[in-house]
C-alpha positions in Angstrom: 6.2 22.2 -9.9 9.4 23.3 -11.7 11.0 20.4 -13.6 13.8 18.9 -11.5 16.1 18.8 -14.5 16.1 22.6 -14.7 17.2 23.1 -11.1 20.8 23.4 -10.0 21.6 20.5 -7.6 24.4 19.7 -5.2 25.7 16.2 -6.1 28.4 14.1 -4.5 30.1 11.3 -6.5 31.9 8.6 -4.5 34.0 6.1 -6.5 37.6 4.8 -6.2 38.0 5.0 -10.0 39.2 8.4 -11.0 37.8 8.0 -14.6 34.2 7.4 -13.2 34.5 10.3 -10.8 35.7 12.8 -13.4 33.4 11.4 -16.0 30.4 11.9 -13.8 31.6 15.4 -12.8 31.9 16.5 -16.5 28.5 15.1 -17.4 26.7 16.6 -14.5 28.4 20.0 -14.4 27.4 20.3 -18.1 23.9 20.5 -16.8 24.8 23.3 -14.3 24.9 21.0 -11.2 27.4 21.5 -8.4 29.5 18.4 -8.2 32.0 17.2 -5.6 33.9 13.9 -5.6 35.4 11.5 -3.1 37.6 8.5 -3.7 36.4 6.3 -0.8 33.5 5.8 1.5 35.1 7.5 4.6 35.9 10.6 2.6 32.4 10.7 1.1 30.8 10.3 4.6 33.0 13.2 5.9 31.8 15.4 3.1 28.1 14.5 3.7 28.5 15.6 7.3 30.1 18.9 6.2 27.8 19.8 3.3 24.2 19.6 2.2 23.8 17.4 -0.9 20.6 16.7 -2.9 21.9 13.4 -4.3 24.8 11.0 -3.8 26.3 8.6 -6.4 28.1 5.8 -4.6 30.2 2.8 -5.8 29.7 -0.4 -3.8 33.2 -1.8 -3.9 35.7 0.8 -2.4 38.6 0.8 0.0 38.6 2.2 3.5 34.8 2.1 3.7 32.5 0.1 1.4 29.4 1.5 -0.3 26.9 -0.4 1.8 28.5 0.7 5.1 28.8 4.3 3.9 25.1 4.3 2.8 23.9 3.0 6.2 25.9 5.8 8.0 24.9 8.5 5.5 21.1 7.6 5.7 21.3 7.4 9.5 22.8 10.9 9.5 20.4 12.3 6.8 17.5 10.1 5.8 16.4 12.6 3.2 19.5 11.8 1.0 18.8 10.3 -2.4 21.4 7.5 -2.9 22.1 6.0 -6.3 24.4 3.0 -6.5 27.0 2.6 -9.2 27.6 -1.1 -10.0 28.8 -3.5 -12.6 26.7 -5.8 -14.8 27.8 -8.9 -12.8 26.5 -7.5 -9.5 22.8 -7.2 -10.0 22.0 -9.1 -6.8 24.4 -6.8 -4.9 22.6 -3.8 -6.4 19.3 -5.2 -5.3 20.7 -5.7 -1.8 21.9 -2.0 -1.8 18.4 -0.9 -2.8 17.0 -2.8 0.2 19.4 -0.8 2.4 18.0 2.5 1.2 19.3 3.1 -2.3 16.8 4.8 -4.5 18.1 3.4 -7.8 21.3 2.0 -9.4 23.2 2.4 -12.7 25.4 -0.3 -14.1 28.9 0.2 -15.4 29.7 1.1 -18.1 27.1 3.7 -18.7 26.5 6.4 -21.3 26.0 10.1 -20.4 22.3 10.0 -21.2 21.8 6.9 -19.0 23.5 8.7 -16.1 21.4 11.9 -16.6 18.2 9.8 -16.8 18.8 8.1 -13.5 20.1 11.3 -11.8 17.1 13.3 -13.0 14.7 10.7 -11.7 16.4 10.8 -8.3 16.5 14.6 -8.2 12.8 14.8 -9.2 12.0 12.5 -6.2 14.1 14.8 -4.0 12.3 17.9 -5.2 8.9 16.3 -4.8 9.8 15.2 -1.3 11.1 18.7 -0.3 8.1 20.3 -1.8 5.7 17.9 -0.1 7.3 18.6 3.2 7.2 22.3 2.6 3.5 22.2 1.6 2.6 20.2 4.7 4.4 22.7 6.9 2.8 25.6 5.0 -0.7 24.1 5.3 -0.4 23.5 9.1 0.9 27.0 9.6 -1.8 28.6 7.6 -4.5 26.6 9.3 -3.5 27.9 12.7 -3.1 31.5 11.4 -6.6 31.6 9.9 -8.4 29.5 12.5 -11.1 32.2 13.0 -11.5 33.0 9.3 -13.6 30.2 7.9 -14.0 31.6 4.4 -10.3 31.8 3.9 -9.8 28.3 5.3 -12.4 26.9 2.9 -10.8 28.6 0.0 -7.3 27.2 0.7 -8.4 23.7 1.7 -10.9 23.3 -1.1 -8.3 24.0 -3.7 -6.0 21.3 -2.5 -5.6 18.1 -4.6 -4.8 16.2 -1.4 -7.6 15.2 1.0 -7.7 17.3 4.2 -9.5 16.4 7.4 -9.6 18.6 10.5 -10.6 16.9 13.7 -11.0 18.4 17.1 -9.9 17.0 20.4 -13.2 15.2 20.8 -12.6 13.4 17.5 -15.4 15.3 15.8 -14.8 16.2 12.1 -15.0 20.0 11.8 -13.7 20.4 8.2 -13.0 18.4 5.1 -12.4 19.3 1.4 -13.9 17.9 -1.9 -10.7 15.8 -2.4 -11.5 14.0 0.9 -15.1 13.3 -0.1 -13.9 11.7 -3.3 -10.8 9.9 -1.9 -12.5 8.5 1.2 -15.8 7.8 -0.6 -17.7 9.9 2.0 -21.5 9.7 1.3 -22.8 11.1 4.6 -23.5 14.7 5.5 -21.7 16.1 8.5 -23.8 17.2 11.4 -22.8 19.3 14.4 -20.7 17.3 16.9 -20.6 14.2 14.6 -17.9 11.7 15.5 -15.1 10.7 13.1 -16.2 7.0 12.9 -19.7 8.1 12.0 -18.5 9.8 8.8 -15.7 7.8 7.5 -15.6 4.0 7.3 -11.9 3.3 6.9 -10.9 1.5 10.1 -7.2 1.8 9.5 -7.4 5.6 9.0 -9.5 6.0 12.1 -6.9 4.0 14.1 -4.1 6.3 12.8 -5.9 9.5 13.8 -6.7 8.1 17.2 -3.0 7.1 17.6 -2.0 10.7 16.9 -4.2 12.2 19.7 -3.2 9.5 22.2 -1.3 11.1 25.1 1.4 8.5 24.6 2.1 10.0 21.2 2.4 13.5 22.5 6.1 13.7 21.6 5.4 13.1 17.9 4.8 16.1 15.7 3.5 14.0 12.7 2.4 10.4 12.2 2.6 9.0 8.7 1.1 5.7 7.6 0.2 4.0 4.4 -3.3 2.7 4.3 -4.7 0.1 1.9 -8.3 0.6 0.8 -10.4 -1.9 -1.2 -13.5 0.3 -1.9 -14.7 1.7 -4.2 -11.6 0.2 -5.9 -8.2 -1.0 -4.5 -5.9 1.9 -3.8 -3.2 3.1 -1.4 -3.2 6.3 0.6 -0.5 8.0 2.6 -2.0 9.7 5.7 0.0 12.4 7.5 -1.6 13.3 10.8 -0.3 16.4 12.6 -1.4 17.6 16.0 -2.4 21.2 16.3 -1.5 22.9 19.7 -2.1 26.3 21.2 0.5 28.6 22.8 0.2 26.7 26.0 0.9 23.4 24.2 -2.6 22.2 24.7 -3.9 20.0 22.0 -6.7 21.6 19.9 -7.1 18.7 17.4 -5.4 17.2 14.4 -5.0 18.0 10.7 -4.9 14.9 8.5 -3.5 15.3 5.0 -4.1 12.3 2.7 -2.4 11.7 -0.6 -3.2 9.0 -3.1 0.1 7.1 -3.8 -1.4 4.2 -5.7 0.5 5.1 -8.9 3.8 5.4 -7.0 3.2 2.0 -5.3 2.5 0.5 -8.7 5.8 2.0 -10.0 7.7 0.5 -7.1 6.0 -2.8 -7.6 6.9 -2.9 -11.3 10.5 -1.9 -10.5 10.7 -4.6 -7.9 9.2 -7.1 -10.3 11.7 -6.0 -13.0 14.7 -6.4 -10.7 13.5 -9.8 -9.5 12.8 -10.9 -13.0 16.2 -9.8 -14.4 18.0 -11.4 -11.4 16.1 -14.7 -12.0 16.7 -14.6 -15.8 20.4 -14.0 -15.3 20.9 -16.5 -12.5 19.7 -19.6 -14.3 21.8 -19.3 -17.6 24.9 -18.0 -15.7 24.7 -21.0 -13.3 24.4 -23.4 -16.2 27.3 -21.9 -18.1 29.4 -22.0 -14.9 28.6 -25.7 -14.3 29.4 -26.6 -17.9 32.7 -24.8 -17.9 33.6 -26.2 -14.4 32.9 -29.7 -15.6 35.0 -29.2 -18.7 38.0 -27.6 -16.9 38.1 -30.2 -14.1 38.0 -33.1 -16.5 34.9 -34.5 -15.0 33.4 -34.7 -18.5 36.0 -37.2 -19.7 37.8 -37.2 -23.0 34.8 -37.7 -25.3 35.1 -34.9 -27.9 31.4 -35.2 -28.8 30.3 -34.8 -25.2 32.6 -31.9 -24.6 31.4 -30.2 -27.8 27.8 -30.7 -26.7 28.6 -28.9 -23.4 30.2 -26.0 -25.1 27.3 -25.7 -27.5 24.9 -25.6 -24.6 27.0 -22.9 -22.9 26.9 -20.9 -26.2 23.1 -21.3 -26.3 22.8 -20.1 -22.7 25.1 -17.1 -23.4 23.1 -16.3 -26.5 19.9 -16.2 -24.4 21.7 -13.7 -22.0 22.6 -11.5 -24.9 19.0 -11.6 -26.1 17.8 -10.5 -22.6 20.3 -7.6 -22.5 19.4 -6.5 -26.0 15.7 -6.5 -25.2 16.4 -4.4 -22.0 18.6 -2.0 -24.0 16.0 -1.7 -26.8 13.1 -1.0 -24.5 15.3 1.6 -22.6 16.2 3.3 -25.8 12.6 3.5 -27.0 11.4 4.9 -23.7 14.2 7.5 -23.5 13.6 8.5 -27.2 17.2 7.8 -28.1 16.5 5.3 -31.0 18.1 6.2 -34.3 15.4 5.4 -36.8 16.2 5.4 -40.5 13.0 5.1 -42.5 12.8 4.3 -46.2 10.3 3.0 -48.7 10.1 -0.7 -48.0 8.6 -3.7 -49.7 8.6 -6.0 -46.7 8.2 -9.2 -48.8 11.9 -10.1 -48.4 12.0 -9.3 -44.7 9.0 -11.7 -44.0 10.3 -14.5 -46.3 13.8 -14.2 -44.8 12.5 -14.1 -41.2 10.3 -17.2 -41.7 13.2 -19.1 -43.3 15.6 -18.1 -40.5 13.1 -19.3 -37.8 11.8 -22.4 -39.5 14.4 -24.7 -37.8 12.9 -23.7 -34.4 9.6 -25.4 -35.4 11.2 -28.6 -36.7 10.7 -30.5 -33.5 7.0 -29.6 -33.4 6.6 -30.4 -37.1 5.1 -27.0 -37.8 3.7 -26.0 -41.2 4.5 -22.4 -42.4 2.3 -20.4 -44.9 3.1 -17.0 -46.4 0.6 -15.1 -48.5 1.8 -11.8 -49.9 0.0 -9.9 -52.7 2.1 -9.0 -55.8 3.1 -6.3 -56.1 3.2 -5.7 -52.4 2.4 -2.1 -51.3 5.4 -0.2 -49.9 5.4 1.3 -46.4 7.7 3.9 -44.9 9.7 2.1 -42.2 13.0 1.3 -40.6 14.3 -2.0 -42.0 16.0 -3.1 -38.7 12.9 -2.4 -36.7 10.7 -4.3 -39.1 13.1 -7.3 -38.9 12.9 -7.2 -35.1 9.1 -6.8 -35.2 8.5 -9.9 -37.4 11.2 -11.9 -35.6 9.5 -11.4 -32.2 6.0 -12.2 -33.5 6.9 -15.2 -35.6 9.2 -16.5 -32.9 6.3 -16.3 -30.4 4.0 -18.1 -32.8 6.6 -21.0 -32.9 7.4 -21.1 -29.2 3.7 -21.2 -28.1 2.5 -23.5 -30.8 1.5 -27.2 -30.5 2.8 -30.3 -32.3 1.7 -30.5 -35.9 0.5 -26.9 -35.7 0.9 -24.1 -38.3 2.1 -20.6 -38.5 0.7 -18.3 -41.3 1.7 -14.8 -42.3 -1.0 -13.1 -44.6 -0.7 -9.6 -46.1 -3.6 -7.7 -47.6 -3.9 -4.2 -49.0 -7.0 -2.3 -47.9 -7.8 1.4 -48.5 -4.3 2.9 -48.3 -3.3 0.5 -45.5 -1.3 -2.7 -45.4 -2.8 -5.3 -43.1 -0.5 -8.1 -41.8 -2.0 -11.1 -39.9 0.4 -13.5 -38.1 -1.7 -16.5 -37.0 -0.7 -19.6 -35.0 -2.6 -22.7 -33.9 -0.9 -22.7 -30.4 -2.0 -22.7 -26.8 -3.7 -19.3 -27.0 -4.4 -16.7 -24.4 -7.1 -16.3 -21.8 -9.4 -13.3 -21.9 -7.6 -11.7 -18.8 -4.2 -12.0 -20.6 -5.4 -10.1 -23.7 -5.6 -6.8 -21.8 -2.0 -7.2 -20.5 -0.2 -9.0 -23.2 1.5 -5.8 -24.5 2.6 -4.6 -21.0 6.3 -4.5 -20.2 7.6 -7.6 -18.3 4.2 -9.3 -18.5 4.4 -13.1 -19.1 1.5 -15.6 -19.2 1.9 -17.8 -16.1 0.3 -21.2 -16.7 1.4 -24.8 -16.4 2.0 -25.2 -20.2 4.2 -22.0 -20.3 6.4 -22.6 -17.3 9.3 -24.0 -19.4 9.1 -21.4 -22.2 11.8 -18.7 -21.6 11.4 -15.0 -22.2 11.7 -11.6 -20.7 8.1 -10.3 -21.2 9.5 -7.5 -23.3 9.1 -8.8 -26.8 5.4 -7.8 -27.4 6.0 -4.5 -25.6 8.8 -3.7 -28.1 6.6 -4.8 -31.0 3.8 -2.4 -29.9 6.3 0.5 -29.6 7.7 -0.2 -33.0 4.2 -0.3 -34.6 3.2 2.9 -32.9 6.4 4.6 -33.9 5.5 3.8 -37.5 2.0 5.3 -37.2 0.4 1.8 -37.2 -2.0 -0.2 -35.1 -1.8 -3.6 -33.5 -4.4 -5.8 -31.9 -4.6 -9.4 -30.8 -7.4 -12.0 -30.9 -7.0 -15.4 -29.2 -8.8 -18.3 -27.7 -7.4 -20.8 -25.2 -5.9 -23.9 -27.0 -7.2 -22.7 -30.4 -4.5 -20.2 -31.4 -3.7 -16.5 -31.5 -3.8 -13.9 -34.3 -1.9 -10.6 -34.2 -3.1 -8.0 -36.7 -0.9 -5.1 -37.7 -2.0 -2.2 -39.9 0.5 0.2 -41.5 -0.3 3.2 -43.7 0.8 2.6 -47.3 3.2 5.2 -48.7 1.4 6.8 -51.6 3.7 8.3 -54.2 
C-alpha cells in the first residue's frame, strides 16, 4: 500500500484560535495537503456537509457549537471521518472522553510541527487502510460473482489473499476456502462434498455470525461484521465480514466470509487505552494533592504555624516535581520513538558520571540505611556516548535499585573491561522480580503489580528509556533477578579503540 504520508489529503481544522488554525494550515500544506479552516463547531459541521474530508482536527472548547457536539453530529453524518481532538495539557480526562465519543486520537496544546504531523499521519494511514479494505472487500465480492464458473481463476485470486476467505452456499456447505483460512481457523479436516460448515470449522461464534447473515430476518443487510475472540491454538482476535451473494433475481446463492486477523491492532488499542488510563491516574493524584495543600494554605485552615505551612509547600513542590518527571519521561520516549533526539556523542570516561549519580541519589536511600559500593577499574576504558543520556541511564537504574530495595540493603555498581567491551553491573539486594516479570520489564508502561510495590510511584517508562539508550549506543542490556533476593542489570558497551 502506498504510504499515507505521500498522499494528498483533504483536511479540515476547526479551532477558535486563529493562531492554531493558521499554524496547522501552514504545517499541513507544506506536506501538499489541502487544508480548510473553520472558527467554530457550527461552521465546521457545515463544511463537512458540503465537502469530502479525509481527516478533521477539532478543538473541544469553542463557541457556537462545542467540539463534542460537533463530533457527534459529524460522525452521525459520516462515520468514516477520522477525528483528531486538539486539547490542552490540563484536559486529559476531557480528551479521553472525546475519544470515547469517536475521536481517533488527540494532540495536546502547545504542539510542535513534527508532533502534529505524526498524529495526522497516523490518522491518515488509518483512513487509507480503511478505504483500501473497503475497496478490496467490494472488489473481492464483485470478482467472485464474475468468475463463479471459472474455478481456476477463483482459486488463483482467493489463494493469493492474506485474509482468510470462506465461501458457503445457501445450505451452509463450505464450497471454497483459501490457505489463509486453513491457518487462521486451524482447519485440520479435509472438505468432502456437501460437508456442512459446523463439520469443518469449530469456532462457534464464527458459525453463529455466518448463520445470522443467511437468516431471512437479516436480508436487508449487505454485510455483517463482527469481532470474534479465539483461544486456540493461541489467543487472537479476528474480524469477520460476511457478505451475502445474490443472483439477478435477488435470490440468495450463499455468503462470502472474509476474515482478518486484527490481534495486533487490538493490542495497540489496549496499550493506548492503558497509556491514557495510566497518565490520567498518575496526573490525578499529585494534582489533587497539590490543590488540597494550596486550598488549605489559602483558606487559612492550616493556621499560622510557619513550619507547618512550609511543610505543606514542600510537599506541593515534591508532587509538582513528580509531575515534571512524568512529563519528561513521556516526552523522552516520544522523541526516541520519533527519531527526533539530538544525540551528541563524545569519548567518555563514565567514572565521574557514575560517582556523581550515586552521590546525588544517596540521600534517597538514607531512610532504608542502604550501603553503596562502586568498583571502577583505573584507568577506566572510554566509550563513545552522549553524556546526557548516560546520566539519565544511570539515574534510572540506580534510582530503581534504591526504590525497590529493602532496609539495610545494598546497591553496587561494578565496571569491568572485557575484550573491547565495558561491562557495567548494577546490583541491588531488593525485592526482586518474578520470572514472568523478567520478559516484560523493558516494555513501555509495564509496572510490577504486587502488594510490596503498590506504594512505589513510577510511570513504567524508565527501563524502556534505558533499553533504548543502550541500543542507540550499540550496547546490550539484560537482567537477572530472584524474588526477595535482588536484581542485577548488566550493560555492555563497545570500548572506543583509538
